[in-house]
C-alpha positions in Angstrom: 91.9 101.6 87.9 90.8 100.8 91.5 87.1 99.8 91.7 84.9 102.5 93.1 82.9 102.0 96.3 80.4 104.6 97.4 80.4 105.7 101.1 76.6 105.0 101.1 77.3 101.3 100.7 78.0 101.3 104.4 74.3 102.0 105.1 72.7 99.1 107.0 70.8 96.6 104.8 72.5 97.6 101.6 72.7 95.2 98.7 75.4 96.2 96.2 74.7 96.6 92.5 76.7 94.9 89.7 77.5 95.7 86.1 77.5 99.4 85.1 76.2 100.3 88.6 78.9 98.5 90.5 80.1 100.5 93.5 76.6 101.8 94.5 73.6 100.2 96.0 71.1 98.0 94.1 68.8 98.5 97.1 68.8 99.3 100.8 66.8 96.4 102.1 63.3 97.0 100.6 63.5 97.4 96.8 59.7 97.4 96.3 59.1 100.2 98.8 62.0 102.2 97.5 60.6 102.0 94.0 57.1 103.1 95.2 58.6 106.1 97.0 60.8 107.1 94.1 57.8 106.9 91.7 55.8 109.2 93.9 58.1 112.1 93.1 56.6 114.1 96.1 58.9 112.1 98.5 62.4 113.3 99.2 64.2 110.3 97.7 67.6 110.2 96.0 69.4 107.5 94.1 73.2 107.2 94.6 74.7 107.5 91.1 78.1 108.5 92.4 79.7 105.8 90.1 79.0 108.0 87.2 81.7 110.3 85.7 81.8 114.1 85.5 83.8 115.9 82.9 83.9 119.7 82.5 84.5 121.9 79.5 85.3 125.5 80.0 86.4 128.3 77.7 84.8 130.7 75.3 84.5 128.1 72.5 83.0 125.3 74.6 79.5 125.3 73.2 80.3 125.8 69.5 83.1 123.3 69.7 81.0 120.6 71.3 78.3 121.3 68.7 80.8 120.7 65.8 82.0 117.4 67.4 78.7 115.9 68.6 75.3 114.9 67.2 73.5 117.7 69.0 73.3 121.5 69.0 74.4 122.8 72.4 74.8 126.5 71.6 71.2 127.4 72.5 69.0 127.4 75.6 68.3 123.6 75.4 71.5 122.7 77.2 70.8 125.0 80.2 68.0 122.6 81.2 69.7 119.4 80.0 70.6 117.8 76.7 71.6 114.4 75.3 74.6 114.3 72.9 76.6 111.5 71.2 80.1 111.3 69.9 80.1 108.9 67.0 82.6 106.9 65.1 83.1 107.5 61.4 80.7 104.6 60.9 78.0 106.3 63.0 78.4 104.0 66.0 78.1 105.4 69.5 81.5 106.0 71.0 80.4 108.2 73.9 76.9 109.1 75.2 76.7 112.1 77.5 74.2 114.2 79.4 75.2 117.8 79.0 74.4 120.8 81.2 75.5 124.5 80.8 75.9 126.1 84.2 78.0 129.2 85.3 80.2 129.3 82.3 80.9 125.6 82.3 79.6 122.7 80.2 79.1 119.7 82.6 79.1 116.3 81.0 77.8 113.3 82.8 78.9 109.9 81.5 79.5 106.3 82.7 82.3 106.4 85.2 84.4 103.9 83.3 84.3 106.2 80.3 85.1 109.5 82.0 88.9 109.5 81.5 88.6 108.1 77.9 86.1 110.9 77.1 88.5 113.5 78.7 91.4 112.2 76.6 89.4 112.2 73.4 88.1 115.7 73.9 91.6 116.9 74.7 92.9 115.4 71.5 90.3 117.3 69.5 90.6 120.8 70.9 93.4 122.0 68.6 93.8 125.8 68.8 90.3 126.4 70.2 89.7 128.2 73.5 88.5 125.2 75.6 89.8 123.4 78.6 88.7 119.8 79.5 89.0 118.1 82.9 87.9 114.9 84.5 86.2 116.1 87.7 84.9 112.7 88.8 87.1 112.8 92.0 85.6 116.2 93.0 81.9 115.8 92.0 79.3 113.1 92.5 75.9 112.5 90.9 72.6 111.6 92.5 69.3 110.9 90.8 65.8 111.8 91.6 62.3 112.1 90.2 62.0 115.6 91.7 63.9 118.8 91.1 64.9 120.0 94.6 66.2 123.4 93.6 62.8 125.1 94.3 62.1 123.0 97.4 62.8 125.2 100.4 62.7 122.2 102.7 65.3 120.2 100.8 68.9 120.1 102.0 70.9 123.0 100.8 73.2 120.6 99.1 70.4 119.7 96.7 69.0 123.2 96.4 72.3 124.5 95.2 73.2 121.6 93.0 73.7 121.8 89.2 70.7 119.8 87.8 70.4 118.0 84.5 66.8 117.3 83.6 66.2 114.4 81.3 64.6 115.5 78.0 63.1 112.0 77.5 60.7 111.2 75.9 60.3 114.6 74.3 61.4 115.2 70.7 63.9 118.0 70.9 64.4 120.5 68.0 65.9 118.6 65.1 64.9 115.2 66.6 62.8 112.4 65.2 60.8 109.6 66.9 61.1 106.0 65.7 58.6 104.8 68.3 55.4 103.3 67.1 53.2 104.3 70.1 51.2 107.5 69.8 51.0 107.8 73.6 54.5 107.2 74.8 54.7 105.3 78.2 57.4 107.7 79.3 55.1 110.8 79.1 55.0 111.0 82.9 58.7 110.1 83.3 60.7 112.8 85.1 64.3 112.3 85.9 66.9 114.6 87.3 70.6 114.2 87.9 72.1 116.5 90.5 75.8 117.2 90.5 77.1 117.8 94.0 80.5 118.1 95.7 81.6 114.5 96.4 82.5 115.3 100.0 78.8 116.2 100.6 77.5 112.8 99.5 77.4 111.1 103.0 75.4 114.0 104.5 72.5 113.3 102.0 72.0 109.9 103.6 71.0 111.6 106.8 68.5 114.1 105.3 66.9 112.1 102.4 65.4 108.7 101.8 67.6 106.4 99.7 66.5 104.3 96.8 68.8 101.9 95.0 69.6 101.5 91.3 67.0 98.8 90.9 64.2 101.3 91.7 65.6 103.8 89.2 66.0 101.1 86.5 62.5 99.9 86.9 61.1 103.4 86.2 63.6 103.9 83.3 62.7 100.6 81.6 58.9 101.3 82.0 59.6 104.6 80.2 61.5 102.8 77.4 64.6 104.9 78.2 67.9 103.5 76.9 71.1 103.9 78.9 74.7 103.9 77.8 75.9 101.2 80.2 73.1 98.8 79.2 71.5 99.3 75.8 74.6 100.6 73.9 77.3 98.2 72.7 80.2 98.5 70.2 77.8 98.2 67.2 75.0 100.6 68.3 73.8 103.4 66.1 71.3 106.0 67.5 68.4 104.9 65.3 68.3 101.5 66.9 67.5 102.8 70.4 65.1 105.7 69.5 67.8 108.1 70.5 67.0 110.2 67.5 64.3 111.9 69.5 66.7 113.4 72.2 70.3 113.0 71.1 70.5 113.8 67.4 69.8 117.0 65.5 69.1 116.1 61.9 69.6 119.6 60.5 72.9 120.6 62.2 76.2 121.0 60.5 78.7 118.3 59.7 80.1 116.0 62.5 81.8 112.6 62.5 79.3 109.9 61.8 76.7 112.2 60.3 76.8 110.5 56.9 75.7 107.2 58.4 73.1 108.9 60.5 71.6 110.6 57.5 71.9 107.6 55.2 70.2 105.2 57.6 67.5 107.7 58.5 66.7 108.7 54.9 67.5 105.7 52.8 68.0 102.6 54.9 66.9 100.8 58.0 68.8 100.3 61.3 69.9 96.7 61.5 68.5 96.2 65.1 65.7 97.6 67.1 64.9 98.3 70.8 61.9 96.5 72.2 60.1 96.4 75.5 59.5 93.0 77.1 56.9 91.8 79.6 58.5 88.8 81.2 56.9 85.7 82.6 57.0 86.0 86.4 56.1 82.4 87.3 59.8 81.5 87.9 60.0 83.9 90.8 63.4 85.0 89.4 64.4 87.1 86.5 67.0 86.5 83.8 70.3 88.4 84.0 71.3 91.3 81.7 73.1 89.8 78.7 70.8 86.8 78.5 70.0 85.7 74.9 66.6 86.3 73.4 65.1 83.6 71.1 62.3 83.4 68.6 61.6 79.7 68.4 65.0 78.0 68.2 66.8 81.1 66.7 68.7 83.6 68.7 67.5 87.1 67.7 68.8 89.4 70.3 70.0 90.2 73.8 68.3 91.3 77.0 69.9 94.7 77.9 68.0 95.8 81.0 65.7 94.0 83.4 63.8 94.9 86.6 61.0 93.9 88.9 58.5 96.7 88.6 56.3 97.2 91.7 53.1 97.3 89.6 54.0 95.7 86.2 56.1 92.8 87.5 59.2 91.7 85.6 60.0 93.9 82.6 63.0 94.5 80.4 64.5 96.1 77.3 66.1 94.1 74.6 67.9 94.8 71.4 66.7 92.5 68.6 67.4 92.0 64.9 65.2 94.3 62.9 63.3 91.6 61.0 62.0 89.8 64.1 58.3 89.3 63.8 56.6 92.0 66.0 53.8 89.5 66.8 56.2 86.7 67.9 56.3 85.5 71.5 59.9 85.5 72.5 61.9 83.5 75.0 64.7 84.9 77.2 67.2 82.1 78.1 69.4 82.2 81.1 72.2 79.7 80.5 73.9 78.3 83.6 77.3 76.6 83.2 77.4 73.1 84.8 80.1 71.9 87.1 83.1 70.3 85.5 82.0 67.2 83.5 78.3 68.1 83.6 76.2 69.7 80.9 75.0 73.3 81.2 71.4 74.0 82.2 69.0 76.7 81.1 66.0 78.6 82.4 63.6 80.0 79.9 61.3 83.0 80.4 58.5 83.7 78.0 58.5 87.4 76.9 55.8 89.4 75.2 57.2 92.3 73.1 55.9 95.8 72.8 57.5 97.5 69.8 59.6 100.6 70.5 61.6 101.1 67.3 59.5 99.8 64.4 60.9 97.2 62.0 60.4 99.6 59.1 62.2 102.5 60.8 64.2 104.7 58.5 63.8 105.4 54.8 62.2 108.7 55.7 63.1 110.2 52.3 61.2 107.5 50.5 58.0 107.7 52.6 54.9 109.3 51.2 53.4 112.1 53.3 49.8 112.9 53.7 50.2 115.7 51.2 51.4 113.2 48.7 48.2 111.2 49.0 46.1 114.3 48.5 48.1 115.3 45.4 47.8 111.8 44.0 
């Protein structure tokens, strides 16, 4: 498949992103200012996420069918605003992670661009005799992100006023959901994120009527809010419990679906083998480690840095997936290993990292926990 390149990359001063965001801008010349503007929410700022994929599901059975396949209930009003849903393997691992929106008789699914066709093919293989039609519409539609819903903004461009808008439910605990986070006051309480689906041909016009912020700005706000993302925190072993996705993407009381047995068993009787954590990184190096760098506790590798950003107020921050039993009080080290030239030894740069617990080490085993009522009953 030919690599995607956004037309907005032609904007003067643009620095291209890499990894899951390859094809769009990391920033447009001033990442700190872009992040401040994006965080304000009152400014008319958009983030080019046109590298994402868009898949549509139409037909009378679309909502009930997706409910039977996925981890979430999408037959009610929740999906009209925006829902998270997962398609899991039989072992409960995350195969597909989608943002779902019901609009005008169509279920719109936003996913990573590299997964759009695979998702389309999988859904087509599962429709059997049901009244559903699935299509990969990535060539026709593009996605832009914002901290503001432009539909009620009469001064916003008509392209955004008329867009189909998915509102991130994070960090709310949706019906049937469950929080594994330790913090009583979640740092994402003020986090607001919208993905607008527009006609792809309209994307260049937005650069003329809106301020642009790159993916670095959006990632910094996402990391600050402890928000996991498919292209970063999820790997081939991930189960939803590890990433605190039980709060938005899993309905614990819904009917049977593939992977449900693992979800229920880990939640009620076991522990997830890994846990998501937030990292405050040492900023004295004036650089930051790359995504994928190893995380160490002493001399032992205990996890992987999955997201990293330079926050305009908090400095260098990141998310990491660690082994469950890593001491929550331990000071960690993120190591960037640099291959040496032929015949020379590799070098490494270490970044001290203080962890803030997101998913607790004792997450799970809910069925075996005593409730407050248990204590009163003795």
